[in-house]
N, C-alpha and C positions, 0 to 999 in steps of 0.2 A: 147272272145276267150279263149279256154282251150285246151291246148296240153299236155297230160299226159307224153308224151315222153321226153318232154325237161326237163333239169336239174336244172333251174333257177327260184326263185320267188324274183320278184323285188318289195320292200315295199315302202310305201310313206315317210317313215323316211330316205330315201337314203341308205338304207342297201339292200343288195341282198344276198339271201340264195342259196348256190350251193350244190347240192346233189354229194357226192364222188362216190357214187356207180353207177351212171348214165352212159350209154355207151359215152354220149357226154361230160362227165365231163372234159377231158383233152382240147378238143378243146375250150370249153367254157372258162375254166380257162385261157388259154393262151390269149384269146381275152379281157377278163375282166381286167387282170393285166396291160394292157396298159393305163387304165384310172381310175382304182379303187384302193383303198387301202385294203389290206387283215387285217381284225380285229381279227377273231379267226378262228382256224383250227383244231377242234377236229375230231375224227374218221370220222363220217358220213355227217356233214354239215358244210361248211366253210361259214363264214360270210365276205362280202365285203362292203366297203362303197364307194360312190361316193362323192368325196370331191371337194372344189373349187380348191385347189392346184393340186390334181391329174388331174383333167380337163385341168388346164392351162399348166402343164408340157405336157400333151398329145398333147394339141394344138400346143404348140412351138415346139414339135417334128414332126408336120405335120398331125395331126389327127384332122378331122373336127368333129362337133356337129352331123352331119348326120350320120357319121360312128359309134360314140358311141351309137346313138338311134338305129341304124340298129342291132348292136350287141346284146342290150337287147331285142329287138322285136324277134330277131332270135332264142334265147336260152330260153325265159321266158315261164313258163307254163300258165300264166294269163297275161291278157292285162297289160302293164306297166302303173302305175299310171300316171295320166296326170300332176301332179305337178312335177315328175321326169323329164318328157320330156320338160316342160317349164324350169326347172332348168338348164337342160344341155344346151339348146339353149341360155339361159340368161347368165350363167357364162361363157361359151366357147365364146360367142359373145362380152364379156367384154374385152377379150384379144386384145390388138390393138387398142381400142377405143381412148386410150391416147397414144401419141408417144412423145419421146424426140428426138429433131433434133438439130443440130448446123447450124446456119446461121450468117454470117458476124462476126464470133467470139462470138456470143451469144448462150447460151443454152437455148432452147425453150422448153416449155411443150405445146402440141397442143391437142385439143380434137376434136372429129368428129362433135360435134354439141354444140351450144351455151349453152343449157341447162346444159350440162355435165360440161362445164367450170364454168358455175355459181355455180354449187354444189361444185367444187373443190375449187373455191375462197371463199366460206363461210364455209368450213370445218376447224375448229380450229386447228386441228392436223397439216394440210398442210400450214397454212397462213404463218408460220416463213420461209418457204421455197420459197415463191412466191415473186417476184420483180414486175416491172412494167408490166402492161398489153399492149401487142402489138395490139391485136384486140380482138373481142368478143370471139374468140376460141384459143387464143394464150397468153401465159404468159412467162415472162423471169424468169430463175431459176439461182441462184447463181452457178458458175462453179464446186465448191467444194462440193456442196450439192447434186450432181447427185445420189449417192447412197443412201443417207438418204431419198431424195425424193421417191425413188422406194420403199424402205422399208416401209415408210408411206402410200403410195398409196396401197401397197399390203393388208395392214391392214385394210383399208376401202373397199377392194373388187374390186380394179381397177388395175390390172397388167399393168404397162407401157411397151410398146415396145420400147426398147431403140435403136434408129437408130442415136444417135448423133456421132457415129464413134469413132476412136481412134487416139491418136498421135503415130507416128512410132518412135521406139526405134533405138538405134545404129545398124549399120549395122553388119550383121554376115553372112559369107559365110558357108553354111552347105548343105550336100547332103547325101542321104542314098547310102550305098554300094550296089552293086550287089552280091558281094562275101565278106563275113565278114573277119575280120582279122584272125580268127581262120581258114579260107579257105573253109568255108561252103557256098553254094548258099544262097542268102537271098532275099526274095520278100515278102513284106507286104500281109496279107491274105486280101481277098476281104472285109470282115467285118470291118477290120481295116482301109482299104482305105475309105470305106463309112462313118466310124465314124469320120475320120479326116476330110473328105470333108464337112461332115454335120456341124462340128464345124467352119471350115474356111469359107464356103459359098463364095468361090471364092474371098476372100478378101474384101468383101463388108461390109458395116455397119451392115447388117443383121446377120453376123457372128462374130467370133472373140470373143464371150463370152458364155459360156454354160458348161454344166455337160454332161460327157460321162459315161453310166452305163453299165459295162462290168464285166464277172466273173473274179475272182481271176485266174491267170494262162492264161488269154486270150490275154496277151500282151498288156497291157494298157501302158507300158513304150515305146513300139514301136509307137503306136498312138501319144504319147508326142513327140517323136522324129520327127515324120511326121509333127506334127503342127510347130515345130521349124523350119523344112526344108522349109515349105510353108511360114511362116513369114519371115525368112532370117533376124532375128532381135535377139539382145542379150536377153538372156532368164534367168529368176530365176525360179528354181524349188524348191517347199517346200515338204519335205517329213517327214516320221514319226520318222526317227532315222538314226543314222550312218550306221548301216547295209544296210538299203535301200538307203541311199545317195551312198554308194559304188557300190551297184548293179546297180543303175542308171548310174554311172560313167562307169562302165565296159562295160554296153550295149551301151552306146553312143560311147565309143571308139571302140567296136567291129563291130558296124554297120552303123557308119558314117565316114565321112572323118575328124572329129574333131581330133585335136592333144591333148596330155596330157596337154600342157600348155594353152589351151583354156577352161579347165574344173576346176572349183574351189569348194572346200568344205568348207562350212560356218557351223561349228558345234562346240561342246564344246572343240573338240581336235584341230581344226586348223580353221583359218579364212582367206581364200584366196578368193578374188573377181575376177572372170574372166568373159569373155564374157557368157559363160554358167556356172552359179553359182547354186550349190545344197545346200540348207539350210535345217536345221531340225526344226520342230515346236517347239522342247524344247528350243534350242538356241534363237529363235526369242521371246518365252514368258518367257524367264529367267529374273529374277530381282535380283538386288543387295540390300542386306538390311545390312547396316554396324552393326547394333545392333545384327545381327544373323549370320553374315558371319563366325565367328569363329567356331560356333557349327555346322554350316552346311557343312563346307568344305569337312569333310571325306566323307559324305554321296554324296556330289556332285561330287568328284573324282571318286567315284565307278562308276557313270554313264557318266564320261567322260567330265563332266562340271566343270572343275577346276576353282575355283574362282567365281562360279555363285551360286546364291541360288537356290536350286533345292529342292522342297518338295518331300520327300520320304514317301511312305506308308509302311505298315508292311512287305511287301513282297519285299522291295527294288525296287519297280517300280516308275518312276518319276511321280509325280502329279502337275499339273499346275492349280490353282484355277482362276475362272474368276476374272477379275479386276474390281474395282470401279473406277468411274470418278476421284477421288482424287488420285488414285495410277497410273493414266495412264502415267505419267512421269517417272515411276520407271523401265520400260522395257529398257533393255540395247541395243537391236538389231533390234527393229522395223524399225529404220531408214534405214535398209538395202533396204527397198523398193525404196527409192529415192536416194540412194548412188551411183546407176548406172543407165545408161539410157536404162532401160528394155523396150523391145517391147512387150514381153509375159510373163506372170506369170503362172506357171503350179502348180495346188494344187494337189498333189498325196493323195489319201485316203481323199478327201474333206469332208466325213461325220464326220471326226474327227477334222475339223477345229477349233482351240480354239478360245475364245471370243476376244482376243487382236487382233488376225488376221483378224477377221471379221471387227473390227472397222478401221483398217488401209485400208482394202479393200474398205470400203465404201468411202475413200478418194482418191483412185487411179482408179476411174472408167474409166479413159481415157486409162487405159493399157488394152491390150488384156488379158483375163483371161480363162484358161482352167481347169475345175475340173474333176478328174478322180476317179472313185469309183466303188465298187461292188454293193452298196446299197445306195439309197437316205435317208433311214432311219437314224435319228440321235436321240440318247437317250435323248438329251436335248430339243427335239422339235423344233429345229431352223431350220427346212427344208425350211421355207419361207425366211430366210435369205440367204441361199444357192441360192434359186431361184432369190432373189432381187439381191445379191451382187456379186456372181460368174456368175450366168446366169441360164436360164432354161435348162432343159433336152433337148439335141439335138439328142441323140441316146440312145437306150436301147436294148442290145442284149440279149435275154433270155439265161439263162444258158443251158436248155434242148435243145435248137437249136443248139449251139455250140457242145454239147455232141453227137448229132445225126450226125453232120458233121464230128466228128472225131477230133475236135479241142482241146477239153478238155477230160479228162477221164470219163468214166461211173462210177457214184457213187452209191454205195449201202448204204443207211442210216438206221441205227438201234439203237433205244434206249432200253437199258437194265435196268430193274427195279429191284432193290434189297432191301431187307429189312433193316431197321435201326439196327445196332448192340445192342444187349441186353443191355450192359453196358453204352449206350449212350441214352436210352429211358428217364430215370429220368431227365437227364440234358436238353434233348430237351423239355420235358414237362414244365418245369418250366422257360425256357429261354425266353427272349425278342424275338421279331420277326426277327431282323437282325441277332441275335446269332443263332435262329433256322436255318437260312439259312446256316451259317457257319458250325454247327454241322452236319447238313444233308450232306453238301457238302464234308466234310472230313471223312465221315462214312468209318470206316476201313474195312467193308465188301467189298468195292469196289475193294480192292487189290486182293481178291481171283478171281474176275471176270477178272481183268487185267491179272493175271496168265493164265487163261484159254484161253484169246484172244492172249496173246503173243504165247502160245503153238501152237494155231490154225494157226497163221500167221507166224511160224517159217520160217526164209528164207526171209520174206518180210522186207520192210523198215518201221519201226513203230514209229510214235510219240505219246508220252503220254503228253496230255496238261492239265494243271491245274492252279488254281487260287491262292491256298493257299500254302505258303512255307513249313509249317509244314507237310502238305500232302505229297508236293513232296519230302521233306527229307525222310519221311518214305518209299516212293516208291523207291528213290534212294537205300536206305539201303537193300531193299528186293530184288530188281532186278539188282543192281550193274551196273547201266547204267550212262552215264554222264547227267549233268543237266545244263540248261542255264536259269538264271533268271536276274532280273534287276541289281543284284549285280556282275554278271560275267563281267569282263573286256572286253572290245571290242576285244582285240587281241586274248583272249582265246575263245570267242564267234566264231571268223572267223576260228580258228583251229578246233573246235568241228564241225561246219558246214561243213568244208572241208572233215573232215573224214566220216561224215555221207554221203555227196555227192559221195565220193569215194568207199563207200561199207565198208570201215574199221569198221565203227559203224553201227550196224543194228537196234539199239533200243536207242531212244533220248527222254529225258524228259526235256520239256520246260514249262516256265510260261507264262503269257501272253505277254511277249515280243515277243512270235512267232505269235501273232495275226497279225503283221503288216509287209507286204513287205519282207517277207522271201522267198528265192528262194531255194527250196528243191525239185528239179525235180523228184527225184527218190522215194520219200515219197509215199507210197500207202495205208497205214493204219494210221488213226488217232484215238485215244482213248481219248476222253474228260471226264475228272473226276471231273471237277468243273468248274464253269464260273462265269461271272460278271452278277449276278441276271438275268434279262430276256433279255439281249442284243442280238437283232437280228443282228446288225453289227458285233459282235464278232462270232456269228455263221457263218456269211459269211466268215470271215477271216479265221476261223479255217477249215471249209470245204475246202476253196481255197488252203489250204497247200498241198492237195493231189490230185488236180485236173489236174495237167500237164499231157498231154498224155504220156502214158507209151510205150516204144519201143516195147514191146510185146503185146500190146493191152489188158493187164489185167485190171481188175476192181479195183476201188478204194473203200475202205471200211471206212465208218466214223461212229464210235460208241460213244454213250453218255451213261454213266453210272449214273443212276439217283436213288435217295433214295425214294422208294415208300411212298405215302401218306404223304409227308412232303413238306416244302417250296420249297426244291430243285425240287421236281416234278411240283410245281406250276410254277416256273420261267422257268422250261425246256419247258412247254407248250407255253409260249411266244417266246421262242427262236426258236421253231419249225416253227413259222409263216414264217420265211425267207426261210426255205426249201420248205415249200408249195408254196411260192410266185414264186419260181423258177422251180417249176413243180416236185420236188421230193417227192416220197412217203416214209413216215417215219414209218417203221415197229417197233412195240413196243413188246418187249420180256420180259417175267418174268425170273428172274435169275435162277428159279428152272427148267426151260425148256431149258437152254442154251445148254446143251449137246445134244439135240435132233438133228440128222443129218441135218435136213433142216434149222436149225436156223442161224448158222454161218459157 
């Protein structure tokens, strides 16, 4: 069969090539994204790959192998290779062949046939997790090895369906308001209701653990509150920082019947444990090192972590290195997971989950776990651990769908390519690869483009976002705007954010601290001048800063200023994968043509 009108070519190596200029491109892209990973997205041909994990996540979200095959057949120019059809049925069929159940106080691993269990018993990687055989298809598992067994089974290609259930935490009375404390009517949106219901699954063992993927600005906090209201149990919420923690607290107070004394903050600034406790990833992964405590204290205080060892990078951002087994006892606050009778743990921005929290999560699989994120992509490649330990994807709401429904702002994405400054060319030519990226990123020519964009968007609420402190300092000097970095005290951050929200400040410069859970509803223009190499997750967060719907229905504009023919452009190409995944077209403009009327 050959259909030249179709946009897709499926290849035997599990890749699929999608023609961007084909009339059926958008509908095919939207269908593929449910069970394929986007690998490359240049101008004309986008490359997807069908992976085991992408298929298992799709299956966990309710998609069948037959639906996946039908999509490939529907859009392919040529017959889909037979090995691809076989692989889809094989891998999708593996999901659920192994089940974890709990019977009579025992944790049991059960296979759907004797041969599979024989393979499991003879796999060296798994043997340390197996106890006595119950019958030919069933073996007992140590209760505390539930998470590690799931990790190991995924590595050998057999994702286990966890139906062992959960232990209920301490009771908590919580309900959502119909009118907020601010006096506004409140009703969760239909997609929020659907996502919360998909996670909870009626309170059955089939629910209670999983990841919900929704755009920044789509109200993931509200879904978290819905989950707490369904669970009616004491809840630990883990967030990216103090600002995010206080935004969660304010939302809970505004939209539920919770009183202030029911909500605790567990951060570097205070440690109050309450029925609903909001903790930061930073404080959970902080370590005390007596030999370094004196030297680190000043830096730690700047980030609000007084008395804790916090590694600081050159830009004042907190950095937490993955632990080694011998360092495992050095964490100060990981026992928070067991210090209260939690019934639900919510992991905000789960794609940023640090290694120590993965480890403790493996040990608390009897707790209900909800992951919230705008993208399942992790820069460390640990998507399989999210699947195993937090849970599979239970809902994935495409950004463009919510945009069409008016729930998030319509965004126009533009990459502006600029030449490298003449006086930087020699330095760039002889630099090491990592330094090449820095030199290209802080290219001073970018400031002239910033000036043009600020003039174009005079009267709009503009964020300038960058990675490098020296670059941001130069931009601050030129444009005389306030700046927020990792060195900015929390109380000063809150004052500046409040001034931006009120309209007193129209231009705000921010470092990567603005990547995470910052609520700036009126921001409608973002200018990205530098980023973290090729981070797709960062691109998601930065675009999300401007996607909250505008009261006047105006567009949001997302600009990336990139140095042409350098490492900066190479990494920008990788970051654009996220925008393509979500259905955004990414216009590329040369700086020399920027003043043409149709460009900006």
